C-alpha positions in Angstrom: -30.6 -4.9 -12.7 -30.0 -4.7 -8.7 -29.0 -0.5 -8.3 -25.8 -1.2 -5.9 -25.4 -3.9 -9.2 -25.6 -1.2 -11.6 -24.2 1.6 -9.6 -20.7 -1.3 -9.9 -21.2 -1.6 -13.7 -21.4 2.0 -14.3 -18.2 2.1 -12.0 -16.5 -0.4 -13.7 -16.9 0.7 -16.7 -16.6 4.7 -16.4 -13.5 3.2 -14.9 -12.4 1.2 -17.6 -12.8 3.6 -20.7 -10.3 5.4 -18.6 -7.8 3.4 -18.7 -7.6 2.6 -22.2 -8.2 5.7 -23.4 -5.6 6.8 -21.6 -7.3 9.9 -19.3 -9.0 11.4 -21.9 -11.2 13.6 -19.7 -14.6 12.1 -21.1 -16.6 15.6 -20.6 -20.1 13.7 -20.7 -19.3 12.6 -15.9 -21.5 15.2 -15.0 -22.4 16.7 -11.5 -26.3 16.7 -11.9 -26.1 13.6 -14.3 -25.8 12.1 -11.0 -28.8 12.4 -7.3 -26.5 10.5 -5.2 -22.6 11.2 -3.9 -19.9 10.7 -6.6 -16.1 9.1 -5.2 -12.8 8.9 -7.4 -10.2 6.7 -5.8 -6.8 6.6 -7.4 -4.2 3.6 -5.7 -0.6 3.5 -5.9 -1.1 0.6 -8.5 -3.8 -2.1 -9.0 -0.8 -4.4 -10.3 -0.8 -5.5 -6.7 -3.5 -7.2 -4.5 -3.4 -5.7 -1.3 -4.8 -2.9 -3.1 -8.0 -4.6 -4.8 -9.0 -6.0 -1.4 -9.3 -2.4 0.3 -10.7 -0.6 -3.2 -13.1 -4.1 -2.7 -14.5 -2.9 0.8 -14.4 1.2 0.0 -16.8 -0.3 -3.7 -19.4 -2.4 -1.1 -19.9 0.4 0.8 -20.8 2.9 -1.7 -22.9 0.9 -3.5 -24.4 0.6 0.1 -25.4 3.9 -1.0 -26.6 4.4 -4.0 -23.6 6.2 -4.3 -20.4 5.4 -7.6 -17.0 5.1 -7.8 -14.5 6.0 -9.4 -11.5 4.6 -9.7 -8.3 4.6 -11.7 -5.1 3.2 -11.8 -1.2 5.6 -12.1 0.9 3.1 -12.3 3.1 4.0 -10.7 3.3 7.0 -12.4 3.5 10.2 -10.5 2.4 13.1 -13.4 0.1 10.5 -14.0 -1.8 10.3 -10.2 -2.1 13.9 -9.9 -3.7 14.6 -14.0 -6.2 11.7 -11.9 -6.8 13.7 -9.5 -7.2 17.1 -11.6 -10.2 14.5 -13.1 -11.3 14.3 -10.1 -12.2 17.5 -9.0 -12.1 18.8 -12.8 -15.9 16.3 -12.4 -16.4 17.9 -9.1 -17.2 14.1 -7.2 -17.8 14.8 -3.6 -14.6 13.0 -2.1 -11.2 12.0 -3.2 -9.1 8.5 -2.1 -5.9 8.9 -2.5 -2.7 5.8 -2.0 0.1 9.0 -2.8 2.7 7.1 -5.0 5.2 10.4 -4.1 4.0 11.4 -0.7 5.8 14.4 -1.4 5.4 15.6 -6.0 1.5 15.1 -4.5 1.0 18.1 -3.3 0.1 20.4 -5.8 -2.4 18.4 -5.9 -3.6 18.3 -2.8 -3.9 21.9 -2.7 -6.5 22.0 -6.2 -8.6 19.4 -4.4 -8.6 21.7 -1.5 -9.4 24.9 -3.1 -12.4 22.9 -4.7 -13.8 22.2 -1.2 -13.1 18.3 -1.9 -12.1 16.3 0.7 -9.8 14.1 0.3 -8.7 10.8 1.9 -5.0 9.3 2.3 -4.6 5.5 2.5 -1.9 3.4 3.3 0.0 6.3 3.6 0.4 9.1 4.8 1.6 12.4 2.5 5.0 15.1 3.3 1.3 17.7 3.7 -1.6 17.1 6.9 -3.2 20.0 6.0 -4.0 19.0 3.1 -5.3 16.4 4.3 -9.2 15.7 5.5 -7.8 12.8 6.8 -5.5 9.6 7.4 -5.8 7.1 7.3 -2.7 4.0 8.0 -0.6 1.6 9.3 1.6 1.3 12.0 4.3 0.9 9.7 7.4 1.7 11.7 6.2 -1.1 13.9 6.7 -3.3 11.8 9.6 -2.3 10.8 10.3 -2.3 14.1 8.6 -5.9 14.8 11.5 -7.4 12.1 13.8 -5.8 13.3 13.3 -8.1 16.9 12.7 -11.2 15.1 15.8 -11.2 13.6 17.9 -9.7 16.5 16.6 -13.2 18.3 17.3 -15.4 15.7 20.5 -14.1 14.6 23.8 -12.2 16.9 25.1 -10.8 13.9 24.1 -10.4 10.4 25.0 -8.9 7.0 21.4 -6.7 6.4 20.0 -6.1 2.7 16.7 -3.8 2.3 15.0 -3.8 -0.1 12.9 0.3 -0.4 10.6 2.7 -1.6 11.5 5.9 -0.6 9.4 7.6 -2.0 6.4 6.5 0.2 6.0 7.6 3.5 4.5 3.8 4.7 7.2 2.1 3.2 10.2 3.9 3.9 9.2 4.6 8.2 8.9 0.4 7.6 12.8 0.5 6.9 13.5 2.9 10.1 11.4 1.1 12.1 14.1 -1.5 11.7 17.3 0.1 11.0 16.4 2.4 14.1 15.8 -1.0 15.8 19.7 -1.8 15.2 20.9 1.4 15.2 23.4 1.1 18.6 24.1 -3.0 18.0 26.8 -2.4 15.3 26.8 -5.8 14.3 24.1 -6.1 12.0 25.1 -4.3 9.3 23.4 -3.0 5.9 25.5 -3.6 2.9 23.5 -3.3 0.5 20.7 -2.0 -0.3 17.8 -0.6 -3.6 14.9 1.1 -4.5 11.8 -1.1 -6.0 9.0 0.2 -5.8 7.3 -2.6 -3.8 6.3 -4.8 -6.9 8.0 -8.5 -7.0 9.7 -7.9 -11.1 11.2 -5.1 -10.3 13.1 -6.5 -7.2 13.9 -10.2 -8.1 16.3 -8.4 -11.0 17.5 -5.2 -8.0 18.3 -8.7 -5.5 20.3 -10.0 -8.7 22.2 -7.6 -8.4 23.1 -6.9 -5.2 24.0 -11.4 -5.8 26.5 -11.0 -7.9 27.6 -7.3 -6.0 27.2 -8.9 -2.0 28.0 -12.3 -1.9 27.4 -12.1 2.0 24.8 -11.7 2.5 22.5 -13.3 6.2 18.8 -11.1 6.1 16.4 -9.8 3.4 14.0 -6.9 4.8 12.0 -5.7 2.0 9.7 -3.0 2.7 6.8 -5.1 1.0 5.6 -8.5 0.5 5.9 -9.0 -3.3 9.3 -7.3 -2.6 10.5 -10.1 -0.6 9.0 -13.0 -3.0 11.8 -10.8 -5.6 13.8 -10.8 -3.5 13.2 -15.0 -2.4 13.5 -16.2 -6.1 16.8 -14.7 -7.2 17.4 -16.5 -4.1 17.0 -19.2 -5.1 17.6 -19.3 -8.0 21.3 -18.2 -6.7 21.3 -21.9 -4.5 21.3 -19.2 -1.5 19.1 -21.0 0.7 20.3 -19.7 3.9 19.3 -15.6 3.5 16.8 -14.9 6.1 13.0 -12.9 4.3 11.2 -10.8 5.8 8.0 -8.9 4.1 4.9 -7.0 5.2 1.9 -7.1 4.1 0.8 -10.5 5.6 0.0 -12.2 2.0 -1.8 -15.3 1.9 0.4 -16.6 -0.7 4.1 -15.1 1.8 1.5 -17.2 4.7 0.8 -19.4 2.8 5.2 -20.1 2.8 5.8 -19.9 5.8 5.8 -23.2 7.2 7.4 -24.9 4.1 10.2 -22.2 3.0 13.1 -21.8 5.2 13.6 -18.2 3.4 11.0 -16.6 5.1 11.5 -15.4 8.2 8.4 -13.8 9.1 5.3 -11.1 7.6 4.1 -7.7 9.2 0.6 -8.1 8.5 -1.2 -5.2 8.1 -4.6 -5.5 7.4 -6.5 -4.3 4.2 -9.4 -5.1 4.7 -9.5 -2.7 8.2 -7.9 0.3 5.7 -10.9 -0.3 3.4 -12.7 0.5 5.6 -11.9 2.3 8.2 -11.2 4.7 5.2 -15.3 5.4 3.8 -16.4 5.4 7.4 -14.5 8.3 7.4 -15.4 10.1 4.5 -19.2 9.9 5.4 -18.6 10.6 8.9 -16.9 13.9 7.9 -19.6 14.2 5.3 -23.1 14.3 8.0 -21.1 16.5 9.9 -19.6 14.3 12.4 -16.0 14.8 13.7 -13.4 12.4 13.1 -10.2 11.6 13.6 -6.8 12.9 11.6 -4.9 10.0 12.1 -6.5 6.4 12.3 -3.5 3.7 13.0 -4.0 0.5 12.7 -2.0 -2.1 14.6 -0.4 -4.6 12.6 0.6 -7.8 13.4 4.0 -10.4 13.1 3.3 -14.0 11.6 6.7 -16.7 11.6 6.0 -20.1 12.0 5.5 -20.6 16.1 1.9 -18.3 15.1 0.9 -18.6 11.7 -2.1 -21.5 12.8 -3.5 -18.2 14.0 -4.3 -17.1 11.0 -5.8 -17.8 7.6 -3.6 -18.7 5.5 -6.3 -18.4 2.0 -6.9 -14.9 2.8 -6.7 -11.5 4.5 -6.5 -10.2 7.5 
């Protein structure tokens, strides 16, 4: 078995064994057992293809360096994610990548990592206390919300708007803030209802169904991400409300494929999970090689609608 394939196989086995044992912190992984660098990564959930793309980019470079990556899935449970960070610390990993479920509640675990001298890269969403993070890699989330609002204002002179949010995650909150700040001086754009949905399609759909029972007159849905937008669309389709404009953020292949076929999808703001992953692992290795790195890397976003969808790969990610 080739070395990098063996490394990937070991990483997968470790990840699976920890998941299926409910994170019983085995002592079989010790620093002396492994010659090369070992990293830990915990995303808010792996039930989102966006994070799989980020992970693949990080894993690819780790394999190229014959190093090891331990991936754990907290499934949107902040206490579990904190446990996973403590686990990485106990295993004396060389570096940690974290996609925080809660930008505030993760602080204690990050303090422990800093005290242990382990660099931490925040990916896709910042944390509240940036002093605890070696580097933060994010999309321009505020601008994503701005771009959605500007497009909506071009299309509609007034609107009754629903927000689908995930307020404990700063990146998601920044998108909604960008949207709200853009329309705040225009009273004809009114927020008529809002819900927390954790960015999950299976939560967004029933939340949108409840909104439709409470609020009959809706023109626009601003969703924090594309899975939430798809959940909203499913609820609107079920209720035969086809004249509502839905905005998402991510640029997923699923949403891009609907832009030309569904009147409901007004647009999505494309992030680049490929660039997020590539920048995250680059900053980690640069830091370990004693190179100067930026405290924050902000990756531009692009608005996609029917006018420019032909410029993008509908089947892939940016």
